[in-house]
Each structure stands twice: as C-alpha cells, then as structure tokens.
N, C-alpha and C positions, 0 to 999 in steps of 0.2 A: 683459393683465387685463381685469376684467369692467372693462363700459361705463360710464361715467360722467356720462353730459351733461344738463344743466340746459333745457330745449329750455317754453317756458311747454306750457300744456295743449293749448291754438286751434292752438300748429300742429304737435302731434300728428294721426298719424292715428285712424282710428275705431276698427281694434282694438288699438292701443297706451292708446288712452280709456279702453276696457272695464280696461283692464291698471290701470288706477290705483285704489289700494287710499285706501280713506273714510277722513276725517280726524277727521270726527263721531264725538264721543265713541272715540277707539281706546285700547288699551289697549296699553303692551307689554312682556313680561311680564322681570322680570328676573334670570335669576339667575344661581346664583356657585359658583366652583367653588376654593375656598380649602384647600388644605392637596394633601396626595398624589389621585392618583387609583384608586380604588376601586369598588368592589360598587355602595356606598352613592351616591358621585357619581357613576353610572351610569345607577342606575334610577332617583334622581330626574331627572336631566339629558335621559333618553333618555321619561320622563311628564311632565314639560313640556313638549316641545316639544311629544309625541304630543297633549296637552291646549290647548296653542295652534292647534294647525292646526286641532282639533274647532270652532273658534270664528270668527267672520264678525268681529268686530270687535280683529282681531292682526294691526298692517300691519308689525312688523318683533317680531325677537323678539335683545335684548341677554342677551349670558353676559361676567360680566366671569371672568376667569384672574389664577392665582395658587399654582398649583402648582410643582413642583420635577418632575411628571416620573407615571407610574402603574403600573399594570398595563397590558398589552394588550390584553387581554380585553374590561375596560372602552372603554377608548377607543374600539376596534372599534363595541364597541358604540352611544357616544356620537355617532364621524364615520357610522355608516351614521342615528343621525336625522335627525341633521343633514341628507348630502346627500337625503336621502328628503324632508326640510320641503318645505310648497309656500311657506310664510312664509318670509321669508328672513333670514337667521340673523349679528350681528356680533360678533362675539368682541372685546373690548377689555384687552387687558393693566392693570391696574387694584391698587390704585392705585396713585402710585408710587413706586418702590420691589419694585413687583413684578416676576418674571420668568414667562415661559411657556416654560417645561424640557423636553426629554424628549418626553415625550403633551403637551403642552401648543403644541408646536409643529405639533404631527402635526394637532389641532386649531384651531388658529390658522389652519391652508392650509388646511383643510375649509369653514371658514367664508364666507360669499356675500362677506363685511365680514371685514378683518381688519385693527384699530384695535390701539397703545400708548399709553398714558399717557405723560409723558417720566419719565424715569430710570428705565428699565421696559428687562428685558431678554427675549429668546426666544433657544432654540437647543439646539444641549447635545443630539439627539436619538440618537445614536448610543444603541443598545436596553444593559440596564444587564449583563446579564448574557453580553453579547459581549466585554465589553471588557478586553481581553487585560492579563492580569497582567504589570507592568514588571520584568524583571533587567539586576541589573547586566553592561556588557560589560567597562567595567574604571572605574579611579576617577575617571574626569570624564567618562563618555557611562554611558547606557540604551539596548536594543533593546528591541522590544516580540517579545515569544513568536510564533512564525505558528501563526495563526485556523486551528481543525481545518475540515471541509468541514463540520459539519454549524452553526459561529462564522456561517462566509462563508456557508451558508443561509438564514440570518436574516438575516442584514448587505445580502446584497440582495433580499430581500422586502421587509424594512423601505426601504430605498432607493426602491425600488418602487416602493410605496404612496406618499410622502411624493412622487413626480416624478410620479404619478397627479392627485393631487390639486394641486397647483402645477398643469400642465395643464389642470385642468378649469379652477380658475379664475385661469387664465391670470396667474403672478404668478410668480417666479423660481425656478427650478426650479433651475440648477445650485449658485445657493446651496442649495437645500429639501436636492443629495445633499452635497453639504459638513457640511451641518448632526446630517444621519445619516453620513455615513462616517468626519468628521474631530470629529465633537462641537465644527465651531464654533457661535460665539455674536454677536451682533447685540444693538446702543442701538437706541431708538426712532427718532433721527434714522439712522441707517444704515441698518433696515430697512427704511421710506422710502427712499430714497435709494437703494437695491438693489431696487424696487419688490418687496419680500418680504411687509408689508402697507402697506394700503388710503390709510390716514392718522392722524395723532397728535390726537389729546384727551384734556383731562388727567381728565373725568369725563363718567359716561353722559348726563350733562344736555349736557354741550357735547357730544359726538359725537349727541346725536338732533337739535342745531339743527343740523349739519352736513350728516348727511343728509336735512333735509329736503331737498326735491323731486329728492332722486338719483333716478337709474333704477337698480337693479341688473340681472345674470341670476342667475330661476332656471327652473331645471328647461326652459331655450330660450326664455324670453322674459325681454322687459323689463319690469319695476316699474315706477314712482317710487311713491317712496314720499312722500304723504304724510304729515307728521309736528307740521304747526304745533297741532293738536288732539291730541295723542300724549299718554298720559300716565302716565308709566312707577311701572310695581307689582311692588314687592319682592318677590317667589317666594321663600318658606324653605323649607324642606325641612320634609318633615308627618311624620305619629308613623313612618311606614315606616321613611320614608326615615332615620332616626332609628337606631330600632329597628335597623335593617340595620346602619347607619354604628357602632352600639355591638357588638354579636354577632359581625362585620365586621373588630372590632380582635383581632389573634392575639392577643396578649396575657390577651382574653375566649374568644378562642373555645379556648385550650389550656385556660386553666383552667375552662371549661365541661363540656368532655372530659374532664379527672379528675374535676371534683364525679361525672359520671353512671360513668365506672367506680367513685371510692372509693363511692358511692352504692349503687351493685349489690353490691358485694363486703360492703359491710354487710349490708344484707339477706339475701344469699346463708349469709351466715356467722351473725346473729344475726334470722332470723323475728322481728318483730312485727307492729306497729301501718302498717306500710308504708311508713310516710312521706322512709325513706330511698331504698325502691328506687321511689318515686313523685316525686322531686323527683332520683335519678340518673336516671332515667327521660327526665321533663323535658330535662334539663341537654343526655342528650348527647344527644338528636333536635336541640337548637338547633345544638348542636356539629357535629355533621356535615350539617344546612343550612346552615351557614358555610362550613365545609367546601371544601362542592360549587361556592366561588365565590372562595373564592379557592385561592391557586398550591399546594396541600395534595404536599406529596412520599411517595409510600404509605411506601417504605424508610423515612422517616425515621416513619409512624407506625407501623409495623411493628418499628421499634426500639422502639418506647413502649412499646407495647402488651406484647412478647416484658420489657421494662423491668417494671412491671408484674406477669407470672406467675410471673421469675422471687425476685420480692420474697414474694407471695403464696408462693410455693415452702417458700423461706425460711425463715416462720411456720410452716410444718406436719410442717417434712422435716428434720431435723437434717443441715448439713450443712458446717459448720462453717467458716459463711462463703460456700464457693465462689456459692452460688444469689443469694445477698443481694451482692456485688461486683460477679457478671457481673450480674446489674440495673438495682445504681446504676450502670453502665455506660454498659447499654443504652438505659436510659430518659433520664440526659443526654443521651446524643448522639441521641438520636433526638426530645428536643426541640429542638438547637440546627437539626434537619435538616428540623422538620417544615413546615417555608411552602417550596419551590419558588424562593428568588426574591434578589437581595442589594440590593433593598431593603430601604432601614434600618424604614422603614412598616409595611411587613406581613412584620416576623420576629418570632422570641419573643424578650422583654427578657430580658439574661442575670442579670443578680437575679433575675427572676421565674423563671425553669429552675433555679438554684442554692437559692433558696425550695421546689418545690415537690419538685425532689430530696430534700431534711431532711426536708419532711415526708411523702413516700409515705414515703418509708423508717422512719420515728416513727412512720407512720399503719400501715402493714401490715407491718412484722416487729413490732411490742410490741402493740397496739392487735388488729389483728385473732387475734395469732397468739393471747393475755391469750383472745380470747372465744372463739375454737377449743379450747384447753385448757379454758377450765372447759366447756365442751358436754359433755369425755368426765367429769366429777366425778359423784359420785355422788349420787342424786337426795336433798334434805333433808327436803326439805317435802310437802303427800297424800299420794296413795295410793303412788303409788310410794316412798316412802317405808314404809310398813307393810310391803309384800310382803317376802317370804327375812330381813322383822329378828326379831329374839328378843323373847319373849314371857312375861308366868310368871304361871303357873296361879292363880287366886287360890284356888278350895277344890278338894278333891276334883269328876271329878265324868268321866261317862263318856259320848258323848255330846253334852251340849250344857254348855254352863257359861259361867264368866268367867275373863277373863282380865286383867291388868293391863298396859299401853303406857305411857309416859310417865308413868306417873301418872295415866291416865285409864283407867276401869272399862270391856273393849271384851266383847260377845255373842261365843262361840266355841264350835267346833262338830271333833270330832276324835274318829275313828275306833277310837284308841283308849281306854283308860282312862288316865287321868293323874291324879296327885299335887299338894297345895299346894306352893308355893313354887317347884314345876316350872318349869326352861325350855323352850323350845318355838318354834317357826319357824311363819314366818305362809306357806299355801301361796299363798295370795288372801285377797279383800277378795268378798266377796259381800253386797250392800246394807250394811247394818250389820252384820255377822256376819264376822271373823274364823275363813278355815277354818286348819286347823292339819293340817303338813304328819305322815302319816298312819307315814312311814317312821322305825324306833328308833334310827339312826345322828343320826338330827337332836335327839333328846332329849338336855336331863342334868341331871345331877343336883347338889343341893347342892355335893356335894362337888369335884365337876365345876369348878362358878362358881369357888368360894375356889380350888381350883390354878389358875386360870383369873388372877386379881389380886393372886397370889402370885409366877406367871413372870416 
C-alpha cells in the first residue's frame, strides 16, 4: 500500500522537503469519466493529464469515475498516461450510486490514490468478449462452456495486467485477480477493508481535505500533498473531445458511412453540381476516421459493402430479385457485425439497422434505378434533339434553303435538290444551319408521310 504519513515538514529530510508541492494558488483539475470508456474519453483524459503535467501549480489531479466499462485500447491509453504522470492522480468513484466496473476497476488500480464515495461499487472486470455462454446441464443447474485457447490468452493477459497495477500501488492483488477471473465486486466499505482502495470520501472536496498533508509515492518519490489553499477546477471536454465523442458513437459512424456511400453513388449516377459527391466524400472520410478509433470488424464491413453492391446491381441488371434479396441479407448482417465488441454502447442499434436497410433498398433499387434508366432515354432538348430529327422543306431549293422544325424556321444546306413540304433528316448542326442528310434513303414524300399516319 502506498506510504501515507502525516509527518510535519520540519521533521522531513531536505530531499523530502524539496518534494513538497507548493500550495499557494494551487489548482486541482477535476476530470470526469461518465459512461462507457471509448476514444473520446481516452483523448480527453490523456490530453488533460499531459496538460496538467506541463504546468507548475498543479499538485494533484482528481478523476471521478462512473462507468460500466469500455474499450481495452482506450483503457490502456488512459492508464499509460496515469502511470507516466509526474503529478499524483486520485480516482474517486462518485457520485453515490456510481460504479467502477470492468475498465473502471483497472483505472482505479492504476491511480496513485483510489477512493470511493459511499454506496458505490467496483469490480466485474472480466473482459466481456471472453465471457463464456451458459448452456443448460439439466433442469436445476447450468455449466459454462470451456473457454478457447484465445479466450484463455486474453483472460490471462488481463489478470497479469491488473496484478501488475496492484503490485505497483501495494493494493490487494488477490482480489484484483478475482475481479477479472470471477467478476467479483465490492462495495466501498468492503473495498476499504480489503485494501483495494485508499479511503472513502463523499465528494471531491472532502477527498481534497482528507489528502491534505498526506504523502504519496510517485515514480519512487514520496511527495507531500499541500492542498490547504488548493482550488478545484472542473475540466470539461473541449470541442475536439465532443467531436470525437459524436463521430465515434457507433450509430453516428454507421450513418456517416452510409451517407458517404450513397452520396458518391448518387454523384456517379447523376453527375451535376457535385453537392452529393462533396457531402458523400466528407461523410465517408469522417466515418473512416471514426472506424480506426472503434473496434471495427472487417468481415462485417465487407458484408455491408457487398450488400450495397448487390443492391446497386439489382437496379441495373434484371435478376428477378436474386441480387436484391442477397444484397438486403448481406447489408443487414454486415451492419450487425460491423463492430467487434459485445458492449452495447459500441454496437449499432438494431432499429437503426432496420431503418437503413429499408432505406437502402428504396434508395438504391428505386431511386438510383430510376436515374439510371432516365439516362438511357432519348434526349428531347438542345442540339441533341435536332440531330437525326425530321424537318419539313419550306420551299424548293438546291444547296441552301429553309426548313421548318417544331414550328421554327431554320437555314439548311443539302447536297440534293429538295421539294416543298418534303421531309428530310438532319445530319448535323453547323452553327445556325442544319446540314441535311444526303442519302435518298432518308427522304420521305408527302404520300409516305400520310401512309405513316394511317398505319
């Protein structure tokens, strides 16, 4: 257990006195972990801890905990910053009713000072991705299925990690192992009795008062906490952390990815101003950034993209629904397996998956299909409308003359003599002059025109 003595300063050795932190104008950053621990909380804590270590008037950092757990990668980043801090860090499970479950237990063990408010709990630190499913053995009892070699490897690594933290902070390592291996839990009072935490404090201010004058070991040095004039400053997540928190919400990242794909598809099918392509490109890049922070399952992502491709093919190629049904199935399965975690906080919501599956079918099969078929239609405006169109000769002419097209009078040129009211096909448009087809096969007499109308 970390050394905690209350020796007055005059009884300390000179080297110990040099380690006493100044109390005048001292500022205590108060950081908050509330909810599942993910990339946003990891970024927020790491930057605030590093910032506090760069200042001279910070004798202590307080972190309040209320979490059900979180991602292993984010937990490791946070604990690495805590272990490398030159400033002591106190973790308080707060407010009453809060918990430091799973990843929260590891953080509590990593902090120089571990505290809990009354009516709080900690523990249940078994990695959730190795929790074995339960299978009925008979009508009265159940048994766990045998863990795989990989599950044993992950479990043993987690046990070794929390034991190393317990040894570093001189806290109960036997219970730490039980918290991981058996998902054991403790109340605040039990944790204090079992040497799992340092003390019980109702609020961060009470914690500050109880720590004043205490000594704490930081990197093989005993530092006295002079906190009588210290001021607690609450440090809220800044815009960067809030932005990361927003885009790393699995539902938001999922929606951004689909908006990116649909925007680019729409721009490809119907080139225009480029708004759809710009929005799609930005959304897709933000989604890719979020995915590299989240536990992305590449098989799930591949299935989702395959579903989009099959739905797009359904809108282009008649398949009697084969591509469409396969696309819907691949899209839905890929969405479910997109993130490789059993934490509900980092999985895409099933109602959102169902909604976007339906939207994808409607958007790709009907909207993009309609646009694609519209591109195949004959152009009915502009210069393209005139080429190959039939025009009527206004008066007899040989070489240059005039023709009528859609009630308009156009100058025309022809290599053959034409008669009044004769219809002839336009070969090309040269400025404001229509070049008429020279072949006799394209000329139609008035009698032929009348025959066309009577058929």
